[in-house]
Residue frames as qw, qx, qy, qz and C-alpha x, y, z in Angstrom:
[[0.708, 0.573, 0.243, 0.333, -61.67, -34.17, -26.14],
 [0.567, 0.118, -0.017, 0.815, -58.91, -31.78, -27.23],
 [0.058, -0.661, -0.181, -0.726, -61.13, -28.70, -27.04],
 [0.664, -0.708, -0.227, -0.079, -61.78, -29.36, -23.33],
 [0.755, -0.286, -0.046, 0.588, -58.06, -29.46, -22.61],
 [0.346, 0.389, 0.162, 0.838, -57.51, -26.34, -24.72],
 [0.323, -0.770, -0.242, -0.493, -60.23, -24.53, -22.74],
 [0.761, -0.591, -0.163, 0.212, -58.59, -25.60, -19.50],
 [0.639, -0.033, 0.051, 0.767, -55.21, -24.25, -20.64],
 [0.082, 0.586, 0.245, 0.768, -56.87, -21.04, -21.84],
 [0.533, -0.777, -0.252, -0.221, -58.54, -20.65, -18.44],
 [0.760, -0.396, -0.087, 0.508, -55.18, -21.14, -16.69],
 [0.446, 0.240, 0.149, 0.849, -53.67, -18.44, -18.90],
 [0.153, -0.691, -0.275, -0.651, -56.51, -15.99, -18.32],
 [0.664, -0.721, -0.181, -0.081, -56.51, -16.62, -14.58],
 [0.181, 0.777, -0.526, 0.295, -52.74, -16.25, -14.55],
 [0.854, -0.367, 0.350, -0.120, -52.59, -19.66, -12.90],
 [0.583, 0.683, -0.440, -0.017, -49.14, -20.42, -14.19],
 [0.645, -0.487, 0.583, -0.078, -48.01, -23.18, -11.87],
 [0.333, 0.501, -0.728, -0.330, -45.70, -25.23, -14.07],
 [0.165, -0.059, 0.972, -0.156, -46.62, -28.45, -12.29],
 [0.522, 0.457, 0.521, -0.497, -50.32, -27.88, -13.04],
 [0.506, 0.651, -0.281, -0.492, -49.63, -27.05, -16.70],
 [0.148, 0.397, -0.895, -0.140, -47.44, -30.14, -17.05],
 [0.346, 0.121, 0.872, -0.326, -50.12, -32.28, -15.40],
 [0.596, 0.556, 0.215, -0.538, -52.76, -31.05, -17.84],
 [0.443, 0.612, -0.547, -0.361, -50.49, -31.81, -20.78],
 [0.018, -0.248, 0.967, -0.061, -49.57, -35.28, -19.41],
 [0.508, 0.262, 0.662, -0.485, -53.24, -36.03, -18.80],
 [0.613, 0.562, -0.181, -0.525, -53.85, -35.51, -22.50],
 [0.323, 0.447, -0.822, -0.143, -51.33, -38.23, -23.29],
 [0.213, -0.046, 0.912, -0.347, -52.72, -40.60, -20.65],
 [0.547, 0.435, 0.521, -0.491, -56.24, -40.18, -22.02],
 [0.505, 0.149, 0.684, 0.505, -54.93, -40.53, -25.58],
 [0.265, 0.910, 0.290, -0.132, -56.03, -37.05, -26.61],
 [0.659, 0.195, 0.182, 0.704, -53.63, -35.68, -29.21],
 [0.125, -0.686, -0.121, 0.706, -52.63, -32.04, -28.74],
 [0.525, 0.671, 0.406, 0.331, -53.35, -29.77, -31.66],
 [0.368, 0.484, 0.020, 0.794, -52.12, -26.37, -32.84],
 [0.349, -0.747, -0.081, -0.561, -54.30, -24.56, -30.31],
 [0.849, -0.492, -0.149, 0.120, -53.07, -26.76, -27.44],
 [0.722, 0.021, -0.049, 0.690, -49.45, -25.90, -28.16],
 [0.117, 0.613, 0.076, 0.778, -50.25, -22.23, -28.59],
 [0.556, -0.739, -0.123, -0.359, -52.04, -22.03, -25.24],
 [0.867, -0.396, -0.076, 0.292, -49.33, -23.94, -23.41],
 [0.588, 0.252, 0.004, 0.769, -46.54, -21.86, -25.00],
 [0.111, -0.720, -0.091, -0.679, -48.40, -18.69, -24.02],
 [0.733, -0.666, -0.096, -0.098, -48.64, -19.95, -20.42],
 [0.830, -0.157, -0.022, 0.535, -44.95, -20.82, -20.37],
 [0.357, 0.523, 0.071, 0.771, -44.19, -17.41, -21.86],
 [0.353, -0.779, -0.069, -0.513, -46.11, -15.63, -19.13],
 [0.834, -0.548, -0.005, 0.060, -44.43, -17.78, -16.50],
 [0.074, 0.854, -0.515, -0.022, -40.98, -17.12, -17.96],
 [0.833, -0.211, 0.511, -0.004, -40.44, -20.86, -18.24],
 [0.291, 0.707, -0.517, -0.385, -37.71, -20.85, -20.88],
 [0.129, -0.288, 0.945, 0.091, -36.59, -24.47, -20.59],
 [0.462, 0.332, 0.779, -0.263, -40.14, -25.81, -20.68],
 [0.496, 0.728, 0.073, -0.467, -41.12, -23.60, -23.62],
 [0.183, 0.618, -0.685, -0.341, -38.06, -24.62, -25.63],
 [0.228, -0.084, 0.970, -0.010, -38.71, -28.33, -24.97],
 [0.500, 0.511, 0.596, -0.367, -42.39, -28.00, -25.86],
 [0.399, 0.741, -0.211, -0.497, -41.55, -26.11, -29.04],
 [0.068, 0.436, -0.861, -0.253, -39.18, -28.89, -30.13],
 [0.335, 0.160, 0.911, -0.177, -41.75, -31.57, -29.26],
 [0.497, 0.637, 0.306, -0.504, -44.41, -29.71, -31.20],
 [0.375, 0.679, -0.453, -0.440, -42.27, -29.46, -34.31],
 [0.031, -0.277, 0.954, 0.110, -41.12, -33.07, -34.11],
 [0.392, 0.330, 0.803, -0.304, -44.81, -34.02, -33.88],
 [0.293, 0.365, 0.677, 0.568, -45.45, -32.32, -37.21],
 [0.011, -0.897, -0.430, 0.101, -47.15, -29.16, -35.99],
 [0.478, 0.362, 0.074, 0.797, -45.70, -26.08, -37.65],
 [0.229, -0.566, -0.402, 0.682, -45.49, -22.96, -35.51],
 [0.226, 0.813, 0.348, 0.407, -47.04, -19.68, -36.52],
 [0.218, 0.563, -0.210, 0.769, -45.99, -16.15, -35.57],
 [0.579, -0.646, 0.047, -0.496, -48.10, -16.21, -32.38],
 [0.949, -0.261, -0.105, 0.138, -46.31, -19.35, -31.19],
 [0.643, 0.309, -0.181, 0.677, -42.95, -17.76, -31.93],
 [0.140, -0.689, 0.113, -0.702, -44.03, -14.67, -29.97],
 [0.805, -0.545, 0.013, -0.233, -44.85, -16.86, -26.96],
 [0.909, -0.004, -0.117, 0.399, -41.50, -18.60, -27.34],
 [0.365, 0.532, -0.163, 0.747, -39.61, -15.29, -27.54],
 [0.442, -0.693, 0.082, -0.563, -41.47, -14.10, -24.44],
 [0.925, -0.378, -0.033, -0.007, -40.61, -17.29, -22.57],
 [0.824, 0.103, -0.055, 0.554, -36.96, -16.96, -23.59],
 [0.105, 0.912, 0.034, 0.395, -36.78, -13.27, -22.75],
 [0.621, -0.756, 0.169, 0.120, -34.54, -13.81, -19.71],
 [0.610, -0.273, 0.493, 0.558, -31.82, -14.60, -22.25],
 [0.368, 0.746, -0.078, -0.549, -31.72, -12.06, -25.09],
 [0.066, 0.444, -0.795, -0.408, -29.44, -14.33, -27.14],
 [0.233, 0.194, 0.953, -0.013, -31.93, -17.22, -26.88],
 [0.370, 0.686, 0.426, -0.460, -34.82, -14.88, -27.73],
 [0.242, 0.690, -0.399, -0.553, -32.87, -13.61, -30.76],
 [0.092, -0.196, 0.942, 0.255, -32.17, -17.21, -31.81],
 [0.362, 0.451, 0.783, -0.230, -35.92, -17.90, -31.72],
 [0.369, 0.770, 0.044, -0.519, -36.49, -14.95, -34.06],
 [0.088, 0.528, -0.723, -0.437, -33.82, -16.35, -36.40],
 [0.255, 0.117, 0.959, 0.029, -35.69, -19.69, -36.40],
 [0.400, 0.664, 0.464, -0.429, -38.87, -17.81, -37.29],
 [0.280, 0.742, -0.318, -0.520, -37.12, -16.15, -40.23],
 [0.094, -0.319, 0.902, 0.273, -35.61, -19.46, -41.34],
 [0.320, 0.347, 0.877, -0.084, -39.13, -20.87, -41.62],
 [0.118, 0.350, 0.543, 0.754, -40.16, -18.02, -43.88],
 [0.223, -0.799, -0.554, 0.066, -42.31, -16.28, -41.28],
 [0.218, 0.574, -0.036, 0.789, -42.19, -12.52, -40.79],
 [0.289, -0.283, -0.625, 0.668, -41.90, -11.03, -37.30],
 [0.124, -0.780, -0.446, -0.421, -44.82, -8.87, -36.25],
 [0.111, -0.736, 0.216, -0.631, -44.97, -6.03, -33.73],
 [0.811, -0.534, 0.080, -0.226, -45.55, -8.40, -30.80],
 [0.931, 0.017, -0.060, 0.359, -42.37, -10.34, -31.62],
 [0.398, 0.565, -0.167, 0.703, -40.28, -7.20, -32.03],
 [0.395, -0.722, 0.127, -0.553, -41.70, -5.83, -28.77],
 [0.924, -0.382, 0.012, -0.007, -40.91, -9.05, -26.89],
 [0.813, 0.200, -0.092, 0.540, -37.36, -9.02, -28.22],
 [0.124, 0.674, -0.147, 0.713, -36.89, -5.35, -27.37],
 [0.650, -0.654, 0.071, -0.381, -38.24, -6.04, -23.88],
 [0.955, -0.144, -0.082, 0.245, -35.77, -8.89, -23.49],
 [0.573, 0.391, -0.145, 0.706, -32.87, -6.59, -24.34],
 [0.182, -0.710, 0.082, -0.675, -34.20, -3.84, -22.06],
 [0.761, -0.562, 0.070, -0.316, -34.77, -6.08, -19.08],
 [0.912, -0.303, 0.242, 0.134, -32.04, -8.71, -19.29],
 [0.781, 0.244, 0.206, 0.537, -29.51, -7.46, -21.76],
 [0.342, -0.188, 0.103, 0.915, -28.21, -4.34, -23.33],
 [0.276, 0.746, 0.423, -0.434, -30.73, -1.52, -23.84],
 [0.081, 0.601, -0.429, -0.670, -28.60, -0.26, -26.73],
 [0.103, 0.022, 0.931, 0.350, -29.53, -3.49, -28.55],
 [0.205, 0.624, 0.716, -0.236, -33.21, -2.75, -27.95],
 [0.150, 0.789, 0.014, -0.595, -32.76, 0.71, -29.39],
 [0.036, -0.391, 0.721, 0.571, -30.77, -0.60, -32.34],
 [0.183, 0.288, 0.931, 0.131, -33.51, -3.15, -33.04],
 [0.204, 0.747, 0.473, -0.419, -36.14, -0.40, -32.87],
 [0.114, 0.708, -0.281, -0.638, -34.28, 1.81, -35.36],
 [0.096, -0.166, 0.882, 0.430, -33.67, -1.11, -37.68],
 [0.191, 0.468, 0.862, -0.045, -37.33, -2.13, -37.54],
 [0.178, 0.772, 0.266, -0.550, -38.62, 1.41, -37.93],
 [0.072, 0.571, -0.507, -0.641, -36.51, 1.80, -41.07],
 [0.048, -0.035, 0.942, 0.330, -37.75, -1.49, -42.48],
 [0.340, 0.434, 0.699, -0.455, -41.45, -1.04, -41.78],
 [0.501, 0.726, 0.109, -0.459, -41.92, 0.82, -45.03],
 [0.113, 0.588, -0.698, -0.394, -39.22, -0.96, -47.05],
 [0.898, 0.182, -0.250, -0.312, -39.21, -4.17, -48.99],
 [0.006, 0.534, -0.816, 0.223, -36.56, -5.74, -46.75],
 [0.621, -0.097, -0.763, -0.153, -37.05, -9.46, -46.09],
 [0.288, -0.173, -0.727, 0.599, -37.05, -8.65, -42.36],
 [0.245, -0.130, 0.017, -0.961, -39.77, -6.05, -42.77],
 [0.166, 0.301, 0.879, -0.331, -42.91, -6.96, -40.92],
 [0.037, -0.472, -0.572, -0.670, -44.88, -4.44, -42.91],
 [0.423, -0.791, -0.441, -0.033, -46.35, -3.47, -39.55],
 [0.178, 0.701, -0.268, 0.637, -45.03, -0.22, -38.17],
 [0.268, 0.005, -0.720, 0.640, -43.92, 0.10, -34.55],
 [0.389, -0.679, -0.529, -0.329, -46.84, 0.46, -32.14],
 [0.359, -0.833, 0.117, -0.403, -47.29, 2.17, -28.78],
 [0.885, -0.431, 0.135, 0.114, -45.52, -0.67, -26.96],
 [0.784, 0.316, 0.044, 0.533, -42.60, -0.38, -29.39],
 [0.139, 0.761, -0.094, 0.626, -42.18, 3.32, -28.69],
 [0.641, -0.716, 0.131, -0.243, -42.43, 2.66, -24.95],
 [0.932, -0.153, 0.099, 0.312, -39.68, 0.04, -25.24],
 [0.565, 0.523, -0.004, 0.638, -37.54, 2.51, -27.22],
 [0.200, -0.823, 0.106, -0.521, -38.12, 5.21, -24.59],
 [0.841, -0.531, 0.106, -0.013, -37.23, 2.76, -21.83],
 [0.854, 0.130, 0.047, 0.501, -33.98, 1.93, -23.63],
 [0.264, 0.708, -0.050, 0.653, -33.18, 5.63, -24.00],
 [0.508, -0.779, 0.098, -0.355, -33.85, 6.19, -20.32],
 [0.916, -0.343, 0.115, 0.173, -31.63, 3.30, -19.32],
 [0.734, 0.268, 0.085, 0.619, -28.89, 4.60, -21.59],
 [0.288, -0.620, -0.170, 0.710, -29.27, 8.16, -20.28],
 [0.274, 0.184, 0.501, 0.800, -30.26, 9.53, -23.70],
 [0.075, -0.773, -0.600, -0.195, -33.32, 11.39, -22.50],
 [0.385, -0.697, -0.203, 0.570, -31.41, 14.26, -20.92]]
């Protein structure tokens, strides 16, 4: 049943067994055995793709999930942003999709986007995002997550400062 497949995907994620061919085989096996994936299945698979940095696979799965009628939540968007982190513009586009669906980014999503800018883009964008978010955390802005920056957020901001030479 679906819970067995979900447990298998969860085990792959926890064991950091992120072989894309294995993950794809598990997902295909569900179809062959006529087991319909559910919200949890997509979340686990997106999280695996995110950890593996499998942008193309995550994007395709996300589209398939939505066309199948399953609406993503913030955790799924966080996994998508993480998977797309090698391209800050694609990660930012995923956040825009989240906002378009009326969802509010949480700390994990902001942190993933900041990490994308720090690692693969322009650290000044990570710092700008941090300042924007920090200012909104206590405001009534539609982008406000209501959640203040956390330890990871400050670490990402410090990393951006270091890369920009602003710590001297």
